[in-house]
C-alpha positions in Angstrom: 57.7 -35.8 -38.9 58.9 -37.0 -36.0 60.5 -40.9 -35.4 61.6 -41.0 -32.4 60.2 -44.1 -30.4 58.3 -43.5 -27.3 60.6 -45.5 -24.5 58.0 -48.0 -22.3 56.8 -46.4 -19.5 58.3 -48.4 -16.1 55.5 -50.5 -14.7 55.1 -51.9 -11.2 54.9 -55.7 -11.7 56.9 -58.8 -10.9 60.0 -59.1 -12.3 62.9 -61.5 -12.2 66.2 -60.3 -10.1 68.3 -60.2 -13.5 65.6 -58.7 -15.7 65.2 -55.4 -13.4 68.7 -55.2 -12.9 68.9 -54.9 -16.1 66.5 -52.0 -16.6 68.8 -50.3 -14.1 72.3 -51.3 -15.8 71.2 -51.8 -19.5 75.0 -51.3 -20.8 76.5 -54.3 -18.9 76.3 -58.1 -18.5 73.6 -59.4 -16.6 75.2 -60.8 -14.1 77.2 -57.7 -13.5 73.7 -56.2 -13.3 72.4 -58.3 -11.1 75.7 -58.0 -8.5 75.4 -54.3 -9.0 71.8 -54.0 -7.8 72.4 -56.8 -4.9 75.0 -54.3 -3.6 72.9 -51.1 -4.0 69.7 -53.0 -2.2 72.4 -54.0 0.5 73.9 -50.4 0.6 71.0 -48.5 0.4 70.0 -47.4 3.8 66.6 -49.0 5.0 66.0 -50.9 1.7 67.2 -54.2 2.7 65.0 -54.0 5.9 61.8 -52.9 3.9 62.3 -55.5 1.7 62.7 -58.5 4.5 59.1 -57.4 6.0 58.0 -58.4 2.6 59.5 -61.8 2.4 62.5 -61.5 0.2 64.6 -63.8 0.3 68.3 -62.8 -1.7 68.3 -66.0 -3.2 64.6 -65.9 -5.1 64.5 -65.5 -8.9 61.9 -62.9 -8.7 60.8 -59.8 -7.3 56.9 -58.9 -6.2 55.6 -56.3 -7.4 55.5 -54.8 -3.6 59.1 -55.5 -3.2 59.9 -53.8 -7.2 57.6 -50.9 -5.2 60.1 -50.2 -2.4 63.3 -50.8 -4.8 61.5 -48.0 -7.0 60.3 -45.8 -4.1 64.5 -45.4 -2.5 66.5 -46.1 -6.2 64.2 -44.2 -8.3 62.8 -45.4 -11.7 65.1 -47.4 -13.6 66.2 -45.0 -16.8 64.3 -45.5 -19.9 
């Protein structure tokens, strides 16, 4: 009998910035995870300009589904 729980697949939808950051960095404090994701956005070639074309605002509290799909296309899906 298999008692393992199937992890939920990653869904492209609107995410709060901390919520998405915690999907990528689940083992750290939400503030640390958000800072890490912010750094990755700036350091990953082409990511920040692509997000800016969608109206990305670093002060907004949410990523739109389009922004999430761009992030995932360049960073990969968050780990389960």
